[in-house]
C-alpha positions in Angstrom: -3.8 41.7 78.6 -2.6 45.0 77.3 -4.9 46.6 74.7 -3.3 48.6 71.9 -4.1 52.3 71.6 -5.9 52.1 68.2 -8.2 49.5 69.7 -8.9 51.7 72.7 -9.6 54.6 70.5 -12.2 52.6 68.5 -13.8 51.2 71.7 -14.2 54.7 73.2 -15.9 55.9 70.0 -18.5 53.1 70.4 -19.2 54.2 74.0 -20.4 57.7 72.8 -24.1 58.6 72.4 -23.8 58.0 68.7 -24.4 54.4 69.5 -27.5 53.0 71.2 -27.6 52.0 74.8 -27.7 48.3 74.0 -24.6 48.5 71.9 -22.7 50.5 74.5 -23.6 47.9 77.2 -22.4 45.1 75.0 -19.1 46.9 74.5 -18.7 47.4 78.3 -19.5 43.8 79.0 -16.9 42.7 76.5 -14.3 45.0 78.1 -14.8 43.3 81.5 -15.3 39.7 80.5 -13.8 39.1 77.1 -10.8 41.3 76.3 -9.7 38.9 73.5 -13.1 39.2 71.8 -12.8 43.0 72.3 -9.5 43.0 70.4 -10.9 40.9 67.6 -14.0 43.1 67.3 -12.1 46.4 67.1 -8.6 45.9 65.8 -9.5 46.8 62.2 -12.4 47.9 60.0 -14.3 45.3 58.0 -13.0 45.3 54.4 -14.5 44.6 51.0 -13.0 41.3 49.7 -13.8 39.4 46.5 -17.4 38.9 47.7 -18.0 42.3 49.4 -18.0 42.8 53.1 -18.4 39.7 55.2 -17.7 38.9 58.8 -18.9 37.7 62.2 -22.0 39.5 63.6 -21.6 41.5 66.8 -20.6 44.9 68.1 -17.5 46.7 66.9 -16.0 48.1 63.7 -14.7 44.6 62.7 -18.2 43.0 63.0 -21.4 43.0 61.0 -24.0 45.2 62.7 -26.4 48.1 62.0 -23.6 50.6 62.4 -21.0 49.0 60.1 -23.7 48.4 57.5 -25.2 51.7 58.1 -21.9 53.5 57.5 -21.3 51.5 54.3 -24.8 52.4 53.1 -24.4 56.1 54.0 -21.1 56.2 52.0 -22.7 54.4 49.1 -25.6 56.9 49.2 -23.2 59.8 49.1 -21.2 58.1 46.2 -24.4 57.4 44.2 -25.2 61.1 44.2 -21.8 61.9 42.8 -21.8 59.1 40.2 -25.3 59.8 39.0 -25.8 63.6 39.4 -29.2 65.1 39.0 -30.8 61.7 38.5 -33.5 60.0 40.5 -31.8 57.2 42.4 -33.1 53.7 43.0 -31.6 50.7 44.8 -32.8 47.1 45.2 -32.2 45.1 48.3 -32.3 41.3 48.9 -31.4 39.1 51.8 -30.9 35.4 52.6 -31.8 33.0 55.5 -29.1 34.1 57.9 -29.8 35.4 61.4 -30.6 39.1 61.4 -30.6 39.3 57.5 -34.1 40.6 57.4 -33.5 43.2 60.1 -30.3 44.4 58.6 -31.8 44.6 55.1 -34.5 46.9 56.6 -31.7 49.0 58.2 -30.0 49.3 54.8 -33.3 50.3 53.2 -33.8 52.9 56.0 -30.5 54.6 55.3 -31.0 54.7 51.6 -34.5 56.2 52.0 -33.2 58.7 54.6 -30.9 59.9 51.9 -33.7 60.4 49.3 -33.0 57.2 47.4 -36.0 55.0 46.3 -35.7 51.5 47.6 -37.1 48.2 46.2 -36.9 45.7 49.1 -37.7 42.1 48.8 -40.5 41.2 51.2 -38.7 38.0 52.2 -35.6 36.0 51.5 -34.5 35.4 47.9 -31.6 33.9 46.0 -28.7 36.3 45.3 -28.8 35.9 41.5 -32.4 37.2 41.6 -31.0 40.5 43.1 -28.7 40.8 40.1 -31.6 40.2 37.7 -33.9 42.6 39.6 -31.4 45.4 39.5 -31.5 45.5 35.7 -35.2 44.6 35.4 -36.1 47.5 37.7 -33.6 50.0 36.3 -31.8 50.6 39.5 -28.3 52.1 39.8 -27.2 49.7 42.6 -28.2 46.7 44.5 -27.4 45.2 47.9 -27.7 41.6 49.1 -27.3 40.7 52.7 -25.6 37.3 52.7 -22.5 35.4 53.9 -22.9 32.7 51.2 -21.8 29.3 52.8 -19.9 30.8 55.8 -20.7 29.4 59.3 -23.9 30.6 61.1 -22.2 33.4 63.0 -21.4 35.3 59.8 -23.3 37.7 57.7 -22.3 40.1 54.9 -23.1 42.8 52.4 -22.5 42.6 48.7 -22.8 45.7 46.4 -23.9 45.5 42.8 -23.8 48.2 40.2 -26.1 49.3 37.4 -24.9 46.6 35.0 -26.0 43.9 37.4 -22.5 42.9 38.4 -20.7 43.4 41.7 -18.6 46.6 42.1 -15.2 46.5 40.5 -12.4 49.1 40.1 -12.6 52.1 40.1 -16.0 52.2 41.8 -15.0 49.9 44.6 -12.0 52.0 45.6 -14.0 55.2 45.3 -16.9 53.8 47.4 -14.5 52.5 50.1 -12.8 55.9 50.3 -16.1 57.6 50.7 -17.1 55.2 53.5 -13.8 55.5 55.3 -14.1 59.3 55.3 -17.4 59.1 57.2 -17.9 59.2 60.9 -20.6 57.0 62.5 -22.5 60.1 63.6 -23.1 61.0 60.0 -25.3 58.0 59.3 -28.9 58.9 58.5 -31.0 56.1 60.1 -34.4 57.9 60.0 -36.3 56.1 57.2 -38.6 57.8 54.7 -41.1 54.9 54.4 -42.7 56.5 51.4 -39.6 55.7 49.4 -39.5 52.0 50.4 -41.4 49.6 48.1 -41.7 45.9 48.8 -41.3 43.5 45.9 -41.8 39.8 45.4 -44.0 37.8 43.0 -43.7 39.9 39.9 -39.9 39.8 40.0 -40.0 36.0 40.8 -42.0 35.2 37.7 -39.9 37.4 35.4 -36.7 35.8 36.8 -38.0 32.3 36.3 -39.1 33.1 32.8 -35.7 34.6 32.0 -33.9 31.6 33.5 -35.9 29.1 31.4 -35.2 31.1 28.3 -31.5 31.2 28.9 -30.9 27.7 30.3 -33.2 25.5 28.3 -32.1 23.9 25.0 -34.9 21.9 23.3 -34.9 18.9 25.6 -37.9 16.7 24.8 -40.6 16.3 27.4 -40.0 12.5 27.3 -36.3 13.1 28.3 -37.3 15.5 31.1 -39.8 13.0 32.4 -37.2 10.2 32.3 -34.7 12.2 34.4 -34.9 11.4 38.2 -33.6 14.4 40.2 -32.8 15.0 43.9 -32.6 18.6 45.0 -31.6 20.2 48.3 -31.6 23.8 49.3 -29.4 23.2 52.3 -31.8 25.3 54.5 -31.2 28.2 52.1 -33.0 30.6 49.7 -33.2 28.4 46.6 -36.3 26.7 47.9 -38.2 29.9 47.0 -37.5 29.6 43.3 -35.8 26.3 42.2 -38.9 24.0 42.6 -41.0 26.4 40.6 -38.4 26.7 38.0 -38.2 23.0 37.7 -42.0 22.7 37.3 -42.3 25.5 34.8 -39.4 24.1 32.8 -41.2 20.7 32.6 -39.2 18.7 35.2 -41.7 16.9 37.4 -39.6 14.0 38.7 -37.9 16.0 41.5 -37.3 14.7 45.0 -36.6 17.4 47.6 -34.7 16.7 50.7 -37.4 17.6 53.2 -35.2 17.7 56.3 -33.3 20.6 54.6 -36.2 22.3 52.9 -37.0 25.0 55.6 -34.7 28.0 55.5 -32.7 28.1 58.8 -29.7 30.2 59.6 -28.3 27.6 62.0 -28.1 25.0 59.1 -28.9 22.2 61.6 -28.4 19.2 59.4 -24.9 20.0 58.1 -21.5 21.0 59.6 -21.2 23.6 56.7 -23.8 24.6 54.2 -21.2 24.6 51.5 -21.8 22.3 48.4 -18.1 22.2 48.0 -18.0 19.9 51.1 -19.0 16.3 50.4 -20.7 16.1 53.8 -23.2 18.8 52.8 -24.7 16.6 50.1 -24.8 13.3 52.2 -28.5 13.4 52.9 -29.2 14.2 49.2 -27.1 11.3 48.0 -28.7 9.0 50.4 -32.2 10.1 49.0 -30.8 9.5 45.5 -30.0 5.9 46.3 -33.4 5.5 47.9 -35.2 6.9 44.9 -32.7 5.6 42.2 -32.2 9.1 41.0 -29.8 10.0 38.2 -28.5 13.4 39.6 -28.2 15.3 42.9 -28.1 19.1 42.9 -27.6 21.1 46.1 -27.2 24.9 46.4 -25.6 27.0 49.1 -27.7 29.3 51.3 -27.8 32.3 48.9 -28.2 30.0 45.9 -25.2 31.2 43.8 -23.2 28.0 44.0 -24.2 24.4 43.3 -22.8 21.0 44.1 -23.6 18.1 41.7 -23.4 14.3 42.1 -24.1 11.8 39.3 -23.8 8.1 38.8 -20.5 6.8 37.6 -20.1 3.9 35.2 -20.7 1.4 38.0 -23.9 3.1 39.0 -22.5 4.7 42.2 -23.3 8.3 43.1 -20.1 10.4 42.6 -19.5 14.0 43.5 -18.2 16.3 40.8 -16.0 19.2 41.7 -16.5 22.8 40.5 -14.0 22.5 37.7 -15.8 19.4 36.3 -19.3 21.0 36.4 -17.9 24.1 34.8 -16.3 22.1 31.9 -19.5 20.0 31.4 -21.8 23.0 31.3 -19.5 25.0 29.1 -19.1 22.1 26.7 -22.9 21.7 26.6 -23.4 25.4 25.9 -20.8 25.4 23.1 -22.4 22.3 21.5 -25.9 24.0 21.6 -24.5 27.3 20.2 -22.8 25.4 17.4 -26.0 23.5 16.7 -27.8 26.8 16.4 -25.1 28.1 14.1 -24.4 31.0 16.6 -20.6 30.7 16.8 -18.7 33.0 14.4 -15.5 33.9 16.2 -17.2 36.8 18.1 -18.0 34.8 21.3 -16.2 34.1 24.5 -16.4 32.1 27.7 -15.1 33.3 31.1 -13.0 31.7 33.9 -10.6 32.6 36.6 -6.8 32.2 37.3 -7.4 29.5 39.9 -9.7 27.4 37.8 -8.8 24.5 35.5 -6.7 25.3 32.4 -8.9 22.8 30.5 -11.4 25.5 29.9 -8.9 27.2 27.6 -8.4 23.9 25.6 -12.2 23.5 25.3 -12.7 27.1 24.1 -9.9 26.9 21.5 -11.2 23.7 20.1 -14.7 25.3 19.6 -13.5 28.5 18.0 -14.3 30.9 20.9 -12.1 33.0 23.1 -11.5 32.2 26.8 -11.0 35.2 29.0 -9.4 34.6 32.3 -9.7 37.0 35.3 -9.1 37.2 39.0 -11.1 35.0 41.4 -14.7 36.1 41.8 -17.6 36.5 39.4 -17.4 40.3 39.5 -14.4 39.9 37.1 -16.4 37.7 34.8 -19.3 40.2 34.8 -16.7 42.9 34.1 -15.6 41.0 31.0 -19.1 41.4 29.5 -19.0 45.1 30.1 -15.4 45.5 28.8 -15.9 43.6 25.6 -19.4 44.6 24.3 -18.4 43.6 20.7 -18.3 39.9 21.9 -21.1 37.7 23.0 -20.8 36.0 26.4 -21.8 32.3 26.3 -21.1 31.2 29.9 -18.5 31.2 32.5 -17.5 29.5 35.8 -14.9 29.1 38.5 -13.6 26.2 40.5 -15.6 27.1 43.6 -18.8 25.7 42.3 -20.2 28.8 40.6 -21.5 29.2 37.0 -23.1 32.0 35.0 -25.3 31.2 31.9 -25.4 34.0 29.5 -25.6 37.6 30.8 -29.2 38.0 32.1 -27.7 37.6 35.5 -24.2 39.1 36.0 -23.1 36.9 38.8 -22.9 33.2 39.5 -26.4 31.8 39.4 -27.3 28.4 40.8 -30.9 28.7 39.6 -29.9 28.8 35.9 -27.0 26.4 36.5 -29.3 23.8 38.2 -31.6 23.9 35.2 -28.7 23.8 32.7 -27.0 20.7 34.3 -30.4 18.9 34.3 -30.8 19.7 30.6 -27.4 18.1 30.0 -28.3 15.1 32.2 -31.7 14.6 30.5 -30.3 14.8 27.0 -27.3 12.5 27.8 -29.6 9.9 29.4 -32.0 10.0 26.4 -29.1 9.3 24.0 -27.9 6.3 26.1 -25.0 8.3 27.7 -24.6 9.9 31.1 -23.0 13.0 32.6 -20.1 10.9 33.8 -19.5 9.4 30.3 -19.8 12.8 28.8 -17.0 14.1 31.1 -14.8 11.2 30.3 -15.2 11.8 26.6 -14.2 15.5 27.1 -11.0 14.3 28.8 -10.2 12.1 25.7 -10.8 15.1 23.4 -9.2 17.9 25.4 -6.8 16.3 27.9 -7.4 14.8 31.3 -7.1 17.6 33.8 -7.5 17.0 37.5 -7.6 19.6 40.3 -7.4 19.6 44.1 -7.9 22.3 46.7 -6.1 22.5 50.0 -7.7 25.0 52.3 -5.8 26.0 55.5 -7.8 27.9 58.2 -6.1 30.5 60.4 -8.6 32.4 62.5 -8.3 35.9 64.0 -5.6 38.5 64.1 -2.8 36.0 64.7 -4.1 33.8 61.8 -4.1 36.7 59.5 -0.5 37.5 60.3 0.4 33.8 59.7 -1.3 33.8 56.3 0.5 37.0 55.3 3.8 35.4 56.4 3.2 32.3 54.3 2.6 34.5 51.2 5.8 36.5 52.0 7.8 33.3 52.2 6.5 31.9 49.0 7.1 35.2 47.3 10.6 36.0 48.5 11.9 32.4 48.5 10.1 30.9 45.5 10.1 27.1 45.2 12.6 26.0 42.5 11.4 22.3 42.2 8.1 20.6 43.1 7.8 16.8 43.0 11.0 16.4 40.9 9.8 18.9 38.4 11.5 22.2 37.8 9.4 25.3 38.3 9.6 27.2 35.0 7.3 30.1 35.6 6.2 32.2 38.6 3.3 34.6 38.2 3.0 37.2 41.0 -0.3 39.0 40.7 0.6 41.4 43.5 3.5 42.8 41.5 1.9 42.0 38.1 5.1 40.2 37.1 5.4 36.8 35.4 9.0 35.6 35.8 10.6 32.7 33.8 12.7 31.1 36.6 15.0 29.3 34.0 15.9 32.4 32.0 15.2 35.2 34.4 13.0 36.9 31.8 10.1 39.0 33.2 6.9 40.1 31.7 4.3 42.5 33.0 0.8 41.0 33.4 -2.2 43.2 32.3 -4.6 42.2 35.1 -5.6 44.0 38.3 -3.3 43.4 41.3 -4.1 40.7 43.8 -2.3 38.7 46.5 -2.0 35.5 44.4 1.1 33.4 43.4 1.0 30.8 40.6 3.8 28.3 40.1 4.1 26.3 36.8 6.2 23.2 36.5 7.8 21.8 33.4 5.3 18.8 33.2 2.3 21.3 33.0 1.3 21.2 36.6 0.0 24.4 38.2 0.0 25.4 41.9 -1.7 28.5 43.0 -1.5 30.1 46.5 -4.2 32.6 47.4 -5.5 34.0 50.7 -9.3 34.0 50.7 -10.9 37.4 50.4 -13.9 36.5 52.6 -12.7 33.8 55.0 -9.8 33.3 57.4 -8.1 30.9 55.0 -5.2 30.4 52.6 -6.0 28.2 49.7 -3.7 26.2 47.5 -5.1 25.1 44.1 -3.3 22.2 42.4 -3.9 21.3 38.8 -2.2 18.4 37.0 -2.9 16.8 33.6 -2.2 14.0 31.2 -3.2 12.7 27.8 -6.1 10.2 27.9 -6.1 8.2 24.7 -9.4 6.4 25.3 -12.0 6.0 28.0 -10.8 2.5 28.9 -7.6 4.0 30.3 -9.5 6.4 32.6 -8.9 4.7 35.9 -5.3 4.0 35.2 -4.6 7.6 34.2 -6.7 9.0 37.1 -4.6 7.0 39.5 -1.4 8.5 38.0 -2.8 12.0 38.4 -4.0 11.4 42.0 -0.5 10.2 42.9 1.0 13.3 41.3 -1.3 15.5 43.4 -0.4 13.6 46.6 3.4 14.1 45.8 2.9 17.8 45.2 1.1 18.2 48.6 3.9 16.3 50.3 6.6 18.3 48.5 5.1 21.6 49.5 4.3 20.4 53.0 0.6 21.3 52.7 -0.9 18.3 54.5 
């Protein structure tokens, strides 16, 4: 096959003495035996998406390796000296259970220290939210976590956090990327100053657990805690280092851990995908729940920022909740507790994202608090806290199974969310209710919203081109009717224009640009199209709703909504 010149130029650079012999040999081997892999490894530079830089591990500028991470860290080091002139600089680094994470974390620490930056490096794997907490606790200007969340085993990644504890956002992200892109690989300083590297662990763990319990506990009686039967799985990830201790210190002793998934393992041997959004990931936990007659199942992804939850329905069967449902339940519980404590005075807000359920806005309005909606990714919810210091942040979530309780951690946090959902479950059970019944009652009070996600995978260079073309088609030839309902509004976040398709009126949206399209139909349905920022996928988020007059009508109305979702999928040819 013919290899494009830009790829050949990149390959030739990686065959220079700047790169170690092992790397050069791997490139030569790829040239002779795997030209397609060579193309995929070198056709572009890894980019920062909604979750930072994430990709397949291997050699090449489009892969995660010591050089791509080293270059990013060198650029970040240079930028820190500009952003914080004449200040002593400090960074904190954490890593997850993935292959090479510990080694790559030390490489990142080496580069920081070689640039005169003090480094606090976790001695072993830790949950991502603890990195956000540690950054503020230790007074660092930035933090790095080596993780690829719930991606397949061949992936790893690099997320950058700023001094507020949140992930980098504009303008820092663009400035950092420009600094990195202006560097050459031979400018990376790899020679560590070991005197500047400090290993951290137990002290931060205990401070984080204490903070979690303070933020996510709400006066649940010990009797209620003892009466709640919990199944927990770490899905071979980092949460095993903290969640069991958090349960214990918070007073929850009736916890069954899925032993087959307890040990951290980057191969994730018992699941196809370590993603709590996938029902299969929690299959072993749900089986254990039936065996132990447990009330609730909680499973976290490998870096412990997302959680999946299953509870018993009205017939006693374990039922998986989706991310929108857990977000609504936890937000409603927080609002109830804040009201009980007389802490709501119109100066509070909750946060969500443009692809999450519109029900969150109904819930916020009914409780007298503001709902701020941002782009996908918790860095935007963290930015809301920074942008509106006059308002108190109660909690926030997104449909992809992430939740943030208060602002002690400025990222989605499955440690705190796990404790919070168990507080809700324990109190509901103690009052003769259940999480499932609480959710149904919320539907009666605020409208029955039901969501569904269609995720289409398109791998590699060709897949990226196909995804881009799908967005072009949807943008240039907007759908006029979906499932017999006229499309009344099209929001294009790339052009920042919201257009009324019936009147032709246009309005500028005051939100950062992103490659997202949202269609609204006249019956209140919402269909969002968005390429993933971290995976080779295009995602379609469908939201439909109806009034629910009473709980007795739940099954009937749910069937109507399910059929509406099926018809939308068929009408848009997404199946």
